[in-house]
Structure formats: structure tokens, C-alpha cells
C-alpha positions as CSV (number, residue, x, y, z in Angstrom):
1,M,-0.1,0.0,0.0
2,D,3.1,2.5,-1.1
3,G,1.8,3.7,-4.5
4,F,0.7,7.4,-5.0
5,I,0.0,9.2,-1.8
6,P,-2.9,11.7,-2.0
7,I,-2.1,15.5,-1.3
8,K,-5.3,16.9,0.2
9,T,-7.0,20.0,-1.1
10,P,-7.6,23.2,1.0
11,A,-11.3,22.1,0.7
12,Q,-10.8,18.3,1.8
13,I,-8.7,19.6,4.1
14,R,-11.2,22.0,6.1
15,A,-13.9,18.9,5.6
16,M,-11.6,16.7,7.6
17,R,-11.1,19.0,10.2
18,E,-14.6,19.0,11.2
19,G,-15.1,15.6,10.7
20,G,-12.4,15.3,13.1
21,R,-14.1,17.6,15.5
22,I,-17.3,15.1,15.4
23,L,-14.8,12.1,15.7
24,R,-13.0,13.7,19.0
25,E,-16.4,14.4,20.4
26,A,-17.5,10.7,19.9
27,L,-14.6,9.3,21.6
28,L,-14.8,11.6,24.9
29,V,-18.3,10.4,25.0
30,A,-17.2,7.1,24.7
31,E,-14.3,7.5,27.0
32,K,-16.7,8.9,30.2
33,A,-19.0,6.1,29.4
34,V,-16.7,3.2,30.1
35,C,-17.4,1.4,33.6
36,P,-17.6,-1.9,35.1
37,G,-20.7,-2.8,34.0
38,I,-21.4,-1.4,30.8
39,T,-21.5,-3.4,27.5
40,T,-19.6,-3.1,24.2
41,Y,-23.0,-2.6,22.6
42,D,-24.0,-0.1,24.8
43,L,-20.8,1.8,23.9
44,D,-21.2,1.5,20.2
45,K,-24.8,3.0,20.6
46,I,-23.7,5.5,22.6
47,V,-21.1,7.0,19.8
48,E,-23.2,6.2,16.9
49,K,-26.1,8.4,18.2
50,T,-23.3,11.1,19.0
51,I,-22.1,11.0,15.4
52,V,-25.0,11.2,13.4
53,R,-26.6,13.6,15.9
54,H,-24.1,16.1,13.5
55,K,-25.9,16.4,9.6
56,G,-24.1,14.6,7.2
57,A,-21.8,12.6,9.8
58,Q,-22.0,9.0,9.2
59,P,-20.0,6.0,11.2
60,G,-16.7,5.3,9.1
61,F,-16.7,1.9,9.8
62,K,-20.4,0.4,9.6
63,G,-20.8,-1.7,6.8
64,Y,-17.3,-1.1,5.8
65,R,-16.3,-4.7,3.9
66,G,-19.2,-5.7,5.9
67,F,-18.2,-4.6,9.4
68,P,-21.2,-4.5,11.4
69,A,-20.6,-2.0,14.1
70,T,-19.8,1.6,14.3
71,L,-17.0,0.6,16.7
72,C,-14.4,-1.5,17.0
73,T,-14.1,-2.3,20.3
74,S,-11.3,-4.8,21.2
75,V,-11.1,-6.3,24.8
76,N,-8.0,-7.6,26.6
77,E,-6.1,-9.5,24.7
78,E,-8.2,-8.7,21.8
79,V,-6.0,-6.3,19.5
80,V,-8.2,-4.8,16.8
81,H,-11.5,-4.8,15.2
82,G,-13.4,-7.0,18.0
83,I,-17.1,-6.5,17.3
84,P,-19.4,-4.9,19.8
85,S,-22.0,-7.2,21.5
86,H,-24.4,-7.6,24.2
87,D,-22.4,-10.5,25.9
88,R,-19.5,-8.6,26.3
89,I,-19.5,-7.0,29.6
90,L,-16.6,-4.4,30.8
91,K,-15.5,-5.4,34.5
92,E,-12.8,-3.6,36.6
93,G,-9.0,-4.3,35.6
94,D,-9.9,-4.4,31.9
95,I,-8.8,-2.5,29.1
96,V,-10.6,-1.4,26.0
97,G,-9.9,0.1,22.7
98,I,-12.0,1.8,21.3
99,D,-11.6,2.4,17.7
100,C,-13.9,4.8,15.5
101,G,-14.1,6.5,12.3
102,V,-16.3,9.4,11.0
103,Y,-17.6,9.8,7.3
104,Y,-17.8,13.3,6.8
105,K,-18.2,15.5,3.4
106,G,-16.8,12.4,1.3
107,L,-13.8,11.9,3.6
108,Y,-12.7,10.0,6.2
109,T,-11.2,10.7,9.8
110,D,-9.8,7.6,12.2
111,A,-9.0,7.3,15.6
112,C,-8.2,5.3,18.5
113,I,-8.2,5.2,22.2
114,T,-7.3,2.4,25.1
115,V,-9.3,3.2,28.0
116,M,-8.8,1.5,31.4
117,V,-11.9,0.1,33.2
118,G,-11.7,1.1,36.7
119,R,-8.5,0.3,38.6
120,V,-5.9,-1.6,36.3
121,R,-3.0,-3.1,37.9
122,P,0.2,-1.0,37.9
123,E,2.0,-2.8,35.0
124,V,-1.2,-2.6,33.0
125,S,-1.4,1.2,33.3
126,H,2.4,1.4,32.3
127,F,1.9,-0.5,29.3
128,V,-0.9,1.5,28.6
129,K,0.6,5.0,28.6
130,T,3.7,3.9,26.8
131,T,1.6,2.7,24.1
132,K,0.0,6.3,24.1
133,K,3.2,7.4,24.5
134,A,4.6,5.6,21.5
135,L,1.9,7.8,19.4
136,K,3.2,11.0,21.0
137,N,7.0,9.7,19.7
138,A,5.4,9.1,16.1
139,I,3.8,12.3,15.7
140,K,7.0,14.0,16.7
141,K,8.5,12.9,13.5
142,V,5.9,13.9,11.0
143,R,7.1,16.8,9.1
144,P,8.2,17.7,5.4
145,G,11.4,15.8,4.5
146,G,11.3,13.3,7.0
147,Y,10.3,9.6,6.0
148,V,7.4,7.3,7.1
149,G,9.9,4.8,8.3
150,D,11.0,7.6,11.1
151,I,7.4,7.3,12.3
152,S,7.5,3.6,12.3
153,A,10.9,3.5,14.2
154,A,10.0,5.8,17.0
155,I,6.8,3.9,17.8
156,Q,9.2,0.6,17.7
157,K,11.8,2.3,20.1
158,T,9.1,3.4,22.6
159,L,7.8,0.1,22.4
160,E,10.9,-2.2,22.8
161,D,12.5,0.1,25.4
162,Q,9.9,-1.3,27.7
163,N,10.3,-4.3,26.8
164,Y,6.5,-4.8,24.3
165,S,6.4,-6.0,21.2
166,P,4.9,-3.8,17.9
167,V,2.0,-5.6,16.3
168,I,3.8,-5.8,12.8
169,E,0.6,-6.9,11.1
170,C,-1.4,-4.5,12.2
171,T,-0.2,-0.8,10.8
172,G,-1.0,2.8,10.3
173,H,-2.1,4.2,6.9
174,G,-3.0,7.4,5.0
175,V,-6.5,8.5,5.2
176,G,-8.8,10.7,3.3
177,E,-11.4,9.4,0.3
178,N,-10.6,6.3,1.3
179,L,-10.6,4.9,4.7
180,H,-7.1,3.0,4.1
181,E,-4.7,4.9,1.4
182,P,-1.3,4.8,1.0
183,P,1.2,4.7,2.6
184,E,1.3,2.0,4.9
185,I,2.7,3.0,8.1
186,L,4.3,0.0,9.9
187,N,4.9,-0.2,13.4
188,V,8.8,-1.3,13.4
189,G,10.9,0.6,10.8
190,Q,14.7,2.1,10.0
191,K,15.0,6.1,10.2
192,G,15.3,7.6,6.5
193,T,13.3,5.0,4.7
194,G,9.9,4.9,3.2
195,P,8.0,7.6,1.4
196,L,8.8,11.1,1.6
197,I,6.9,13.1,3.6
198,K,5.4,16.2,2.0
199,P,2.8,18.6,3.1
200,G,-0.9,18.0,2.8
201,M,-0.6,14.3,3.1
202,V,-2.9,13.0,6.0
203,F,-1.9,10.0,8.0
204,A,-3.6,7.5,10.6
205,I,-1.1,6.4,12.8
206,E,-1.7,3.5,15.0
207,P,1.1,2.4,17.4
208,I,-0.5,-1.3,18.3
209,S,1.1,-3.3,21.0
210,A,1.2,-6.1,22.8
211,M,2.6,-7.4,26.4
212,G,3.7,-10.6,24.5
213,D,5.6,-11.4,22.0
214,G,3.6,-9.9,19.3
215,A,2.2,-12.6,17.7
216,V,-1.7,-12.7,16.7
217,I,-4.5,-14.9,15.2
218,T,-7.9,-14.0,13.6
219,A,-10.7,-15.2,15.8
220,E,-13.4,-17.1,14.6
221,D,-15.8,-14.5,14.1
222,G,-13.7,-13.5,10.9
223,W,-12.7,-9.9,12.4
224,T,-11.5,-10.0,15.8
225,V,-7.7,-9.8,15.7
226,V,-6.0,-11.5,19.0
227,T,-2.6,-12.0,20.6
228,A,-1.8,-15.8,20.2
229,D,-0.5,-15.7,23.3
230,K,-3.7,-14.1,25.0
231,S,-1.3,-11.2,26.2
232,L,-2.6,-7.9,26.9
233,S,-2.8,-5.5,23.5
234,A,-3.4,-1.7,23.5
235,H,-3.9,0.9,20.4
236,F,-3.7,4.7,20.3
237,E,-4.4,6.5,17.1
238,H,-4.9,10.1,15.5
239,T,-5.5,11.3,12.0
240,V,-2.7,13.9,11.4
241,L,-2.0,16.5,8.8
242,V,1.6,17.2,7.3
243,T,1.6,20.8,7.5
244,K,4.2,23.3,6.0
245,K,6.6,23.2,8.9
246,D,5.3,19.8,10.9
247,C,1.8,18.6,11.6
248,E,-1.8,19.2,13.1
249,V,-3.4,16.5,15.0
250,L,-6.9,16.5,13.2
251,V,-8.3,13.9,15.9
């Protein structure tokens, strides 16, 4: 997925800013709703109502390649693409990745947070915070004249320095008219490699980590990716615009 990387027009950038504000609101609503006893289905419905309340905004994931929900809710050992369910009740000590997209004015934005449910063990809190830090460090590498490999290298170093594993099979990506556009942004990489970063590009950067060895398998539902060793996984994501000097986080 490293072909032509679209450069967004000023009109597209304005629309993605607006879509990003809607998605940011939706994720904040989801984060506040997370508590022991809530189901992932309930979270999904809360977020869907928040999105469609905005005229012209639609859930970006629902119906995408047949995905049945607004959110991907990935709990504990679930890495990505967890399907919300009446039967999945969050409990104290869980962590849940809440991944969401918004489609607005013909353009997608994409973001994810991992939320700790009630009190979690200190080592789990450190793991989640380190994955969030990996995203922060990666975004620092988004600037004109840099390389996509710089982003990947920052994610890998942040995670591996704390003895966590990047999930290699899951990647970040370009985003805009399509939910997934070039370039592919791996969670491992070398500085100075990959496509050159230019103003007007928009990336969905998403460190995805595991406390174990990082190997993954797909569950029987055909969607949910889980760690093969059942270790915990965390996931954070921002949609980021490359500006003339550095970058702007759209959501």
C-alpha cells in the first residue's frame, strides 16, 4: 500500500478538520461512558448516536467491508476489530481499545483510544501509557522532508525500550477519500526509509502493542484479531495532517 500518496486540497483539509472534531467528541463520550458493567454494545450505540447527531456525519466503519458496527471494541487480549456485543460486559481491571471512524463530506477520519476500566494493575497502566507515548513520539516525526520509516522507528523504539512488542501485522495508513490509502505505516521500521513526507498528506498513525511476543491470530468471527499468547494489547491512533512546517492533529 505504498503507491501514490494523495495530497489533500484546502477544501478537503477543512472537511477533515470538521470530521475530526466530530470524531473527537464521539471518543470523549465513549471514554466517559466506560465503566464496570457496561457492554461494548452499549458503547457502540452511544457513539453512533453522537456521530449521527451531526448533520451529514456517518459512522466510518459501519458497513465497511461488511463490518457490522460503529466501533471496534477490542478488550484485553483482543488487538483490533473486536465486534461490539450484548454479551461483552466490561469489568474492573479490563482495558478496551475503542477504534472509530467518521465519514463526513466525502472524507474519512480515523482514531482510537485505549481506556482502562476502573482500577487496573500498575503494570497494565504502564503498558497502556507507554503505547500512548509511542503515538506521541511518532507524531513528532511527522514533518516535511522526513520519511514514513521515521514514524515507524519511533513507535518501535518506544515500545521495545519498555520490553513491549509492536504488532507487526497491524499498520497505520493514509486516510481521506478512502478509509485506507497509501502509505502503509508499520509499527516497526528504520529511520530514513520509506516514502518522503510532504505537506498535505494525511496519515492515520496507530501504535498497536502487546505485552507478550506480538504474534496474532484471527478469531472465528473472521474479524477480531487477538494475541496468540493471550497477552494484553493496547492501541492508540490519531489522524494527522502534514503542514508546511510540521503537522496538525485532526483527531
